FIPAPA-527802 format. One record per atom (N, C-alpha, C): x, y, z. Coordinates in steps of 0.02 Angstrom, whole numbers, plus 50000, padded with zeros to 5 digits. Layout:
<recs>
XYZ/...
</recs>
This chain:
<recs>
477295872048920/477905868148936/478465873948951/478775871149015/479425875549039/479955876548999/480205869548981/480745868848945/480655863448888/481045863148831/480875858248784/481145851048801/481595849848810/481885842948847/482025838748789/481805833448795/482055826748741/481885828748678/482375828348628/482095830648553/481565824948526/481235827248483/480705821248443/481055815748417/481705816048381/481885809848350/482165804448405/482215807448458/482465801748523/481935798648534/481195800148536/480665796948540/480335792648485/480485795148434/480245793448366/480385784348358/479925781048345/480075773348314/480275775348252/480535767848221/480705767448161/480165768448108/479635766648134/478935767048073/478505770948102/478585778448136/478285783548158/478045787048070/477215787348090/477055790448033/477165797348022/477105800248085/477165808648068/477515811348123/477775819048123/478105820648180/477545822748235/476925825548192/476355826748255/476365820748310/476275814148264/476275808848317/476705808548380/477365809648371/477895810848413/477805816248458/477685821448435/477395827148478/476885824748535/476395822248512/475915820548546/476125815348604/476555811048575/476785805548626/477355809048684/477475814248663/478275819048703/477675821248757/477145824748722/476735827548775/476285824548824/476195819248801/475775814048850/476355810948899/477035809848885/477475808148929/477705812748980/477585821548954/477755825848985/477205827549037/476615826349021/475965827449074/475445822149071/475795815749115/475395810149110/474685810349144/474635815449186/473965815549228/473545819349192/473555823049121/473055825849091/472685822049048/472155822949039/471745820048981/472045819148917/472275813848886/472435811548828/472195816048772/471545817148776/471075819948708/471285828148718/471525830648781/471785835748780/472245838948718/472675833548708/473195834448663/473105834548565/472535833948576/472185832848490/471555836448490/471455840148544/470845845248555/470785850048500/470215851948474/470325857548406/470495864348455/470855869048424/470965875748457/471405875148520/471865868948522/472325868548578/472825872048553/473305874548623/473775880148625/474355876648648/474855875448626/475655874748640/476015879748660/476135881848714/476595887948741/477135884648766/477775885748733/478355883248741/478775889848769/478995888248834/479515893448865/480215890548860/480675895348852/481235894548835/481435889648771/481115892648717/480885888548666/481545888148628/482135891948635/482695890748599/483115884448616/482915881148661/483285875448682/482905870248621/482415871648596/482245866948545/482535867248473/483075872548465/483285874948397/483635868048361/483815864648400/484175859548371/483875852948353/483125853948369/482665847948358/482445848048284/482735845048242/482575846848167/481945843148159/481715838048191/481005835848178/480575839148194/480535843648245/480185849448261/480145854848220/480665859048206/480765864848168/480715862548083/481055857748077/480955854948000/480305851547971/479995848548023/479235847048001/478665850448024/478615849948112/478105852348126/477925861448108/478425864448134/478385872448121/478485874348051/478685869548010/478635871347942/477895869647918/477645864347931/477055863947916/476495867947941/476705870548003/476125875048031/476275881947978/476855884447969/476905891147930/476565889547872/476715884547834/476495883347776/475815882647758/475515881747815/474875880647809/474565872647789/475165867647805/474915860147794/474915856947860/474475858347908/474305857247972/474075850847974/474345846548026/474095839148034/473675839648101/473775845848138/473455844948197/473015852648202/472485853648232/472215861048245/472615863548298/473085864248310/473575866448359/473955873848345/473755878148386/474145884048391/474845884148426/475345885848405/476075885448445/476195892348463/476535892848510/476685900348534/477515898248559/477985901948536/478675899748547/478945906648586/479185907048655/479465911248692/480175908648686/480655913048661/481425913648650/481775919348684/482325917148697/482805922648722/483115924948678/483305920348616/483555923148548/483325919348507/483515922448453/483215918648380/483365924748324/483205921848258/483065926448191/482485927748209/482375934348191/481755938148188/481215933548127/481475930848078/481175929748029/480905922448031/481505918048051/481475909748043/481415907748113/481675911448166/481775908048235/482405904348233/482605897448218/483115895448211/483365896548153/484045896348162/484445897948103/484685892448058/484845895647989/484805889347933/485235885447957/485175877647956/485605873247967/485655866547917/485345861147952/485455855147906/484865857347862/484425860947865/483825862847830/483475869347812/483245871347759/482965879047756/482355879447798/482465883947843/481795885047890/481365888547852/480625889447868/480285892147855/480185899247870/479885904347848/479865910947876/479295913447909/479325916347968/478655918648007/478615924147964/477785927947965/477645933047940/477745937647986/477665944547961/477865950248002/477205949548069/476605947348054/476085946348098/476235941748151/476705936848139/476755931448182/477455931648227/477735938348213/478215938848259/478215944148312/478215943148388/478195947948430/478905949448456/479035957548462/479765958748470/479715960248547/480235963448564/480355966948639/479905973148636/479785977148591/479475981548575/479195983048511/478585985748516/478205986548434/478665988948383/478505987248315/479105989248267/478585993148218/478965997748203/478616001448136/478726000248070/478345992848077/478485988848004/477795988047977/477585987947928/476765985847911/476625978647921/476005979147969/475935972747989/476115969048047/476615973748088/476885969948142/476415971048201/476365967248250/475835968348313/476065974848340/475735978748368/475725984348399/475825983448480/476265977348497/476285977048567/476975972648576/477315971648624/477935967748631/477995966748694/478645963948712/478825960348785/478755965348838/479085970548823/479095976748866/478485979848874/478605982648923/478025988748946/477915994448898/477215994648860/477266002648840/477006006248903/477076012948890/477036018148933/476366017748980/475876015448946/475196013748987/475376007549029/475506003549006/475635996449047/476135997749096/476696002049082/477146004249137/476796006549195/476406012449181/476056015549238/475536010049272/475316005549235/474836000449265/475385996049322/475955993849294/476365988049321/476495993049400/476865999749372/477166002049458/476536004849507/475906005449475/475356006649524/475135999249564/475275994649512/475005987449553/475565986449607/476195987649587/476915985349627/476845989549696/476575995549677/476655999349743/476185997849801/475435995549761/474935993949790/475005987549834/475375982149800/475265975949813/475985971949846/476505975749836/477075973149854/477545977149903/477255982949917/477705987149961/477195988850024/477535988450086/477175989650143/476915996050150/477186001150120/476886008750119/476836011550055/476256014250037/476026016549974/476286024449971/476516024849908/476646032049885/476456032249812/476586038549787/476336040949711/476896042749696/477066040649626/477576041049591/477366046649538/477656052649541/477426058149498/477646056649440/477076059149383/477166057549309/477816059449277/478046065349282/478836067149270/479236060749302/479196059649364/479726054149382/479586046449330/478996046249326/478796039449289/478956040049208/479036046049190/479376046349117/480146046849119/480416048849184/481006047549169/481306041749186/481026036449239/481196030249235/481046025949177/480466026549143/480296023749088/480926024749025/481156030849022/481546032548967/482236029048972/482406026349033/482966022949019/483006015249040/482356013349066/482146006649069/481976003249007/481656008048945/481356007348900/480706001748913/480466000948973/479985997348991/480165989649006/480925988949003/480905981549027/480765979049089/480345974749099/480075972749166/480595970649219/481075969249203/481475968549262/481895972549271/482015978549216/482265983949244/481795988149289/481155989149256/480685993449296/480595990649380/480575985849370/480515981649451/481285982749490/481705982149464/482415982949506/482355991049521/482305995749473/482426002349484/481986005449534/481376003449522/480736003649570/480896002349642/481075997549647/481235993349723/481945998549747/482485999849709/482886003049733/482796009549769/482206013749731/481916019249731/481606020249809/481136014249806/480766012549875/481206013649944/481756007349915/482276007049977/482576013749998/482806017849949/483146023749962/482646027950014/482056027349989/481686034150030/481026029450075/481266023250088/480726018650124/480626023050200/481016025350238/480956029250299/480456034550315/480766038250240/480156044650235/479566042750210/479386037450165/478846033650153/478376031950206/478706028550242/478346025450307/478176030150359/478476035650379/478326040250415/477896046750379/477636044050319/477206048450294/477406056050261/478156056050252/478476062750261/478566063450176/478486057550141/478566057850060/477976054250033/477406056850034/476806053649994/476996053949920/477406058349879/477426057749818/478136058049795/478506053249757/479106052849738/479196057449674/479546062549671/479636066349609/480206063049576/480296068249511/480846065349458/481536069049503/481386073249531/482126077249574/482366070449621/481846067949673/482006061949703/482356055849674/482056054549608/482296048349580/483026050449550/483126057549522/483876058049500/484336058949567/484026061749619/484596061049672/484786053449698/484316049849706/484446042649734/484906037749679/484826042349614/485246037849563/486086040349558/486256045649603/486866048949605/487426044549611/487196040049669/487796035549695/487666028949651/488146029249593/488106023749553/488206016749592/488826017349630/489006010649650/488426007649685/488016010049718/487546008349760/487036004949708/486846009449660/486256007849620/486496000649590/487135999649568/487305992749521/487315987549592/487595989749648/487645983249695/486815981449711/486455986749716/485705984349729/485445979849671/485555981949607/485255978249553/485725971049537/486145971249563/486555963249565/486165959249600/485705962149649/485365956249693/484585956049661/484435958849597/483775958649574/483745954049512/483095952349496/483125947649437/483415951149377/483595957649367/483785960649301/484495959649293/484755957649364/485475955949338/485665949849302/485055945549288/485375940549236/485465941049175/485175947049162/485235949449090/485935953849082/486345955349130/486815959749125/487535954749117/487775956749060/488295953949029/488985953049076/489035946549113/489505946649157/489795938449163/490355936249199/490315930249208/490895927049161/491115921149171/491595917149124/491525916749044/490835918249026/490545917548953/490525924248930/490935928848961/490855936848939/491665936548912/491785934648859/492425933848821/492595941348803/493205942348779/493595948948767/493125950448711/492955945848655/492715947548595/491995949748598/491645946348656/491115947548669/490875954848694/491425956748749/491465963848777/491555968648718/491995967548666/492025971748626/491535973148577/491075967848561/490405968248522/490015973648576/489825971448637/489405976048673/489535982448679/490215985448675/490605991648672/490335994048615/490465991148563/490325993948492/489575996148493/489195990648506/488365992548504/488185998548552/488525999748612/488526005148659/488606011248622/489266011248588/489476017448562/489106019048493/488736014548450/488456015748388/487666015148398/487326012048443/486706010448450/486436004048420/486886002148369/486665995648337/487135992848286/487445987748277/487725984648227/487385978848189/487675978348125/487405972948077/487555966848109/487065962748080/487235955048113/487605952648077/488195948648099/488755944848064/488765937948109/488505932948075/488565925448100/489275923248096/489655925848067/490445924748058/490815927548115/490585933048155/490845936048216/490675931548282/491195928848321/491185925248370/490895928748425/491025935648432/490755937948495/490005940648487/489885942448421/489215944348418/488715936848424/488965930748404/488705926148412/488545924248486/489095924648522/489165923148593/488615928248637/488585935048619/488135938748656/487425936648629/487235933748572/486795933248546/486405927048592/486835921148591/486525915848621/486515916148703/486775920848727/486775924048794/486145926748791/485915929048756/485245932948773/485575940748776/486065943048779/486385950548813/486185956248753/486035951348684/485905957148640/485215954948612/484875958348555/484345956048529/484385957948455/484095953348412/484145954148328/483445957148324/483635961148274/482855964648248/482995967248174/482535968148129/482455969148072/482475977548056/482765980548015/482685988147995/482675987847913/482205992447907/482065993947843/482346000847823/482706002147767/483086008047752/483096007147669/483356013647657/483596013247563/484166009147543/484516007947587/485006001847590/484815996047578/484215993747610/483965988147620/483225986647640/482815987947571/482155989847568/481875982747586/482115977747580/481885971547620/481965969447684/482435973347713/482645972247782/483355969447791/483675972247847/484345969147866/484265968247925/484575962247957/484585959848019/485155965148064/484935968548109/485485971348171/485285969748235/485705970448280/485875968948347/485755973448384/485405974048441/485395980748484/485485977748567/485515981548601/485505980448679/484815981048707/484585977048766/483815977948786/483725985048809/484105988448832/483805994648857/484306001048880/484226005648891/484626010448903/485076008548977/484676005349012/485086003349070/485635998849066/485545993448997/486015989548985/486645994448965/486405999548920/487116002748902/487486006048953/487076007449005/487456009749063/487806005049112/487735999049107/487995992649138/488685993449101/488655992149026/489135991148975/489735997148985/489356003149002/489786008549004/490296009249064/489946008049126/490226006149181/490706000249208/490485994849180/490665988749215/491175984349151/491105986449094/491425981549049/492045985849032/492505982348988/493005987448955/493795984548995/494115989749007/494705987749028/494895990549099/495495989149129/495785992849179/495615999349168/495326005249216/495276012749198/495886014949178/495776019149126/496466021949111/496496030449120/497006034149124/496976041649135/496996043649064/496666051149070/496626053549005/497066055748976/497306054548912/497966055848877/498106063848891/498826064548902/499106071348917/498896076148860/498806074548794/498766080448760/498096083748772/497636081948809/496996083748817/496966086848888/497356092148902/497516095148965/496976100548983/496596102948929/496056107248955/495386104648931/494886106448960/494166103348954/494016106848874/494216112848853/494036114748798/494466110848744/495156109148745/495566105948709/495056097948691/494876095648743/494616089248732/494026088948692/493636094048715/492906094848667/493166095648587/493386100748583/493776101248513/493906096448477/494306093748511/494606087048481/494146082048461/493606081448517/493106075448516/492686078048458/492406083348453/491946086148411/492196085848326/492906086248328/493176085248254/493166078348225/492986072848273/492916065848262/492126063948255/491646069148251/491086068048232/490926065248172/490506060648168/490486057948089/489836061348064/489846067048008/489266069547982/488706064447954/488956059147926/488636054347906/488216051147946/488366050148005/488076046948060/487426051848107/487716058648105/487296062548120/486686064848066/486816065548011/486346064247956/485756058347962/486076052947965/485576047647964/485116048848040/485536050648094/485096051948161/484646056348152/484756062048107/484306068248099/483666066548080/483636060848041/482966058148006/482686052748050/482976051048104/482636046048159/482686038948140/483176038048096/483286031148077/483886026248091/484136030748157/484706025048186/484276020248235/484356013548221/484126008948276/484486009848338/484266008048388/484596007148448/484236004248498/484346004648554/484125999148630/483585998448622/483275993448638/482655990248650/482305991048586/482695989548515/482485991248461/481935995448440/482296001748466/481976008948459/482366013148418/482106017248374/482576023048343/482826027348384/483466028048385/483586034548440/483256040348415/483066043748477/482786050548476/483256054848447/482926059748403/483436064348356/483696070248401/483416071148468/483716075748507/484326074248542/484456066848535/485056064248575/485596063448521/485496063848463/485966063148413/486706065348435/486746072648445/487526075148466/487856071948514/487506069948580/487666066948635/487876059748626/487526056648569/487766048648564/488426050248526/488336054748467/489026055148435/489596057148478/489396061748528/490036062748575/490386057148606/489936053248624/490246048648667/490656043948617/490256041448556/490676037548511/491326040248496/491376047248501/491946050148477/492466050548523/492146052148601/492636053548642/493006045748658/492646039948648/492976032848671/493446032848598/493416033848540/493826033148484/494466037948487/494476044148523/495016046448520/495476046348594/495106043748648/495416043348706/495596036148728/495256031348687/495146024348710/494776022148761/494396017048757/493956013448786/494006013148856/494556013248885/494746013048964/494696018949004/494616024948967/494536031449012/493886032349025/493766033349080/492956033549123/492666039549092/492106038649065/491746044849070/490776041249084/490516046549115/489946045049156/489436048749108/488886044249076/488406048349043/487786049349089/487276052449071/486746055049091/486136046949083/485936045149132/485456038949135/484796040449087/484716045649061/484166044049001/484406047548947/484116047248888/484286050748837/483916056248819/483426055148848/482776060748808/482436064148880/482586063548932/482446065748988/483046070849021/482896077349045/483426081049078/483436077949151/484096076749173/484136074349233/484706077549274/485426074249263/485966077649287/486376079749227/486956081049226/487326085849176/487566077249114/487536080049069/487546075148998/488186070048999/488756072649030/489336069549025/489856071049087/490026066949134/490396069249175/491156065049178/491726067949177/492316064949178/492606064249242/492546059249283/492816059249355/493516062149366/493916058449337/494696061149343/494886069249344/494436072549301/494706077749288/493956082549337/493566079649350/492866083349386/492686087449328/492716087149273/492436090649208/491576089249184/491266093149183/490586091949166/490336095449083/490096091049048/489886093048990/489096093548976/488886099448946/488126097648930/488006100448860/487626096948841/487396098248763/486656101248768/486616105448704/485956107848682/485996107648605/485456108548595/485256107048510/484876112648473/485166115048427/484896121448390/484666126848434/485056129548484/485136134948527/484546133848569/484156129648569/483536129848618/483686128848702/483426134048720/483526134748792/484086135548824/484486141048794/485106140748804/485226145148862/484926150148893/485206152048954/484856147749009/484346141648998/484236137149057/484696131749053/485036129549007/485566125849008/486216128349061/486326134149029/486936138349061/486746139749137/486286140649159/485976142949213/486096137149272/486136131149244/485956124949283/486646124549322/487246127549304/487866129349335/487856133849380/487296137849392/487576144649429/487036143049488/487086146849542/486786148149591/486006147549584/485656140849615/485166139249612/485006134649559/485576132649513/485416128349448/485516121549475/485286116449434/485136109849441/485836106649464/486456109549444/487016105349442/487656111249510/487246115249527/487826121049570/487886115549622/487486111349667/487646109149714/488366104449710/488426101949632/489026098549631/489646102549623/489646108449596/490136114049591/490276115549676/489786117049716/490046117949782/490276112949816/489966106549809/490526101749827/491176098249813/491306102749761/491896100549728/491796096449685/491356093949670/491326088149604/491386090449545/491236095649529/491346099549460/491736104749470/492436103549431/492986109449443/492926113949375/492836111849323/492566114049254/492036112049219/491646116249177/490986114849142/490956117049071/490716115749035/490696117448968/490016115248938/489626120948906/489046119348868/489226119548779/488936114348757/489106113748676/488386113148646/488426119348614/487716120148574/487946118248496/487556111748471/487696109648403/486956111948376/487006114948315/486476116948276/486476116248197/486146116248162/486306117348097/486016124048058/485986128748114/485946135548087/486406140248133/486536145048100/486956150648160/486396154148199/486656156848250/486156160348294/485896167148254/485186167348276/485066173848238/485366179748292/485246185548270/485586191548307/485376193348380/484836191148381/484446193048452/484726188648501/484906180948480/484996175648537/485656178548571/485766177048636/486356178148669/486446174348728/486906173848765/487096170948827/487236175048884/486706175748911/486696181348968/487196178349029/487236171549039/487666169749091/488146163549079/488336164349016/488826158949003/489486160549027/489866154649050/490486155749083/490966153849012/490626147548974/491186144448939/490636139848893/490736141948818/490106138948776/490466137848716/490336132148657/490586130948615/489966130748560/489936134248498/489406133148450/489756129648398/489376124348378/489526119548313/489026120448269/489156120948190/488666122048166/488846116548113/488276110548096/488376105748053/487966108247989/488136105447938/487656105347878/487236097547871/486646096547875/486466089747874/485726090947821/485796090347767/485326091547709/484916086447723/
</recs>
């Protein structure tokens, strides 16, 4: 069933015996050419797309769904509901009746959840499924074949999070960027560096994605109220925020499908609490670039890159870092934030806190894969690179020197100043040194 349509109570006569009879009447009217016996056949399956449109149908949720979940079945029918938003435990929010709860095994979320009994598959591609989807698309939908290098695939997967629309849009954009070379067999393999290079012109990327199916999931238009925009920016900065049905901005984002609700189990809520997240890292980038306010200048007190970084680091939340260090911070695509990204995430949040959300800052597409510089402040042409626990110090610094990944930006005048920030929980050993360092900050945190 593509859409729910007429509510059951509108079809019911005054003397109807049961809601199941009304449902059968609805299905017969919807599909008059089908054999009526199909609707009451054993082991039948009712698949409802856009099932959120049925949330106000009290007869359907208050009787049929409730009886199914409680095991009081009047028909041997299985029901699959595909919803763009809804409660992860009850589907429909409590209203005129108390809804029954779905078990963990009955809930399929956007990505597999580390909760006992949760299905280990979701609506988004897993890494193997992503590989299969890319292979099929290249083979069947493009005029010319090419191979996507494994590292390039890892990089794309890291910021699309397996979102099918995001994968389709980004892969199509990459193909268009290199179509001529692929057609003339000059580029049989698309590498990670090819992907990074074609994503540098962000304006072109977003313009192209605006014509793809993924654009339907980007927050925009008259329904994007200031309250909703603030919520989206809060989630981008924090990874996730707690569900609050009294918050109009959260509710607006929720019913538009811009955010997803999921359950988190931790010490503060052993039975689970509801939080909301963005669908993918790509959606975070959309919020970062397209929402907020008219671009503002960096406040005058931050007249040097060093001063800006020092003040930003002073606003780091040790409590937040401690939680991230254990891998228990829920984030985009309902996945826990990678430990290696904790300092970059905290820097982005602190930067917005002290400079204001209107000051532009560009972050790397991926949280877990090396691509371009971690942060770039276009107004000042400042670049900021993070490393964690003294790892690969010389490699990070060398990226800004001749032959390094960022040296081309320096030659083109796109980077005027740069800094490498080493965040760690221990001091460096005596043998560690920075042989190529131009400017570096070492920050040591105690995160027991």
